[in-house]
N, C-alpha and C positions, 0 to 999 in steps of 0.2 A: 274844110278840105274838100276839094272837088272830087267827084267820083270818076276814076279812070279805070281802065281795064285791069291795071295792076293792083289797085287797092279795093276793088269791088268785093273780093273774097279776102277776109282778113288774114287767113293763114292757109297755106296749101299743105295738105297732109303728105308727108313723105315717109317712106319706110326704107331703112337700109337693109342690106342683105343680112347683116348680123342680127338685127331685130327680127327679121322674117325667120331666120334660122332658129333663134331662141324661142320664138312663138311656136314654130312647128315642133320643136323638141319638147316643149312643155305640154302641148296638146297631145302628142304621142305618149309622153310619160303619164299624163292623166288618164288617157284611154287604157293603157296597160294596167295601171293601178286600180282603176274602177272596174275593169273587166274581170279581175280576179276576186272582187268583193264577195260574190255569192259563195265561193268556196271557203272564204273566211267566215262567212255568216252562218253556214250550216255547221252545227256542232258535230264533231266527229265522234263516232261511237268508240269508246275506249274499252269496250267489253272484251274480256279475254275469250268469250265464247264466239265472237264474230269470225275469227279465222277458221276454227273448226267447222262452224256452220257454213261458211262460204265454200270450204273444201268439200264438205259433204254435199252441198247443193250442186257444186260443179260435177260431182260424180253422178248424182241422181238426174241432173238436167244437163244435157250436152249442148249448152249454148253459152254465149258470153253473158254473164250476169252482173247486174249493177250492185256494188257493195252498199250503196245508200238504201236501196230497196231491201237488200238482205238484212241490214240493221233494223229496219222497221219490222220485217218478218220475225227476226230473232226476238224482239220484245214481246210479240204476241205468242210466239212458240214457248217462251219462258213462262208466260202466264198460264198457257193451256197445258203444258207438260211440266209437272213439278220436278221430274227427274231428267230434265233435258240433257244435262251434261253427261250423265251415264248412258243415255240412249245414243247420243251422238258418238261417244267413244266406242260403244259396241258396234254401231253401224260402220264407223271408220275402221275398226279392227277387222270386221268381215271383209270390207273392201281391200284392206292391205293384205289380208291372208290370201285372197284371190288375185292379188296384184291387178286390181281393177283399174281401168282407164276410162270406163264409161258404165252406165247403169246396167247394161245387159250382161256385163261380166260378173256381177255379184247379186243382182236383185233376187234371183231365184233362191239364194241361200239365206235371205233374211227371214228369220222365224216369224210366224204369225203372232200377233199380239201388239204390244206397245211399240216395238221397233218398226214393224211393218206399217203401223198406223202413222208413226212420225214420218216415215219415208214417203208414204202416199200424201200426207199433208204437205210436205215440202214441195213435192212435184205439183200438186194441185195449186199451191200458193204461187209458185213461179209462173205457171201457165195462165191462171185466171187473174192474178194480181190482188186477190182477196183471201180472207182466211177460211171462208166456208160459203156454201151456196144459200145460206139463210139470209133473211132480211137484216139481221143485226150483225152481219159480217163486218170485219175490219177491212177496209180497202187500203192496200199498200201502194198500188200504182195502177194507172190505166195505160199510159203510153208505153211503159216498160213490160207490160204483161206479154208473155210469149204468144198467146193466141191472137193478140192484136198485131204482132209483128208480121204475120203472114199477109195481112190485108192493109198494111201501113200505107201503101201507095194509093189506095182507092177509098179508104174509109176516113172521113173527116172526124176530128174530135168534136163532140157536140159543143156548139157555141152559137151565140146570137150575133157575132161580129160579122158585118158585111165586108169590112176592109181589114178585119183582124187576122188572127193567125190561120183561120181555116179558109177564108175567102169562099164562102158557100156559093157565090155567083160564078165562081170559076168552073169551067167545064172539066169534068174528069176525063183523063186520057185513057185509052185502052191499055190493058196490061201488056207488058213486054215480057221479059224473063221474070220468073218467080224468084224472090230473094232466097239466098242460101244461107243457112245458119251454121 
């Protein structure tokens, strides 16, 4: 068979509107399904202590707090404070008695001792992202730590990636307005 312009290419690829639409819908569906995978992969803390811990944390620290970080903090707090449930109930009772909406409303009424130690620990943990200033401290978070949030726009997360998430070769821009929490 002689080669002619018509049979030089055995088959011409054609795509109908229907197959294009089905391909687009399947790609979009795959993206939606895969983008939610990390939330499925992270085990949710079913601890009954998490809700009171987050409520107490919200009263002691006047910022938006990440519940996943709170769950990690709760695990360490339960190990370090054997009577954590009792202490949290007592602190929440003091806050409810004072009808507290923020830490300044009830912190002066927390008695010295285990309750005040727990309150200080919770505040320290949310701001620093770790359990103590010692070398053997448990780190809960770096990026979600509240002291990091004030410099989030100018401090790069340590990394060796040149084209990675930090882009260390990127010039830092001058500060505009400071973030409000």
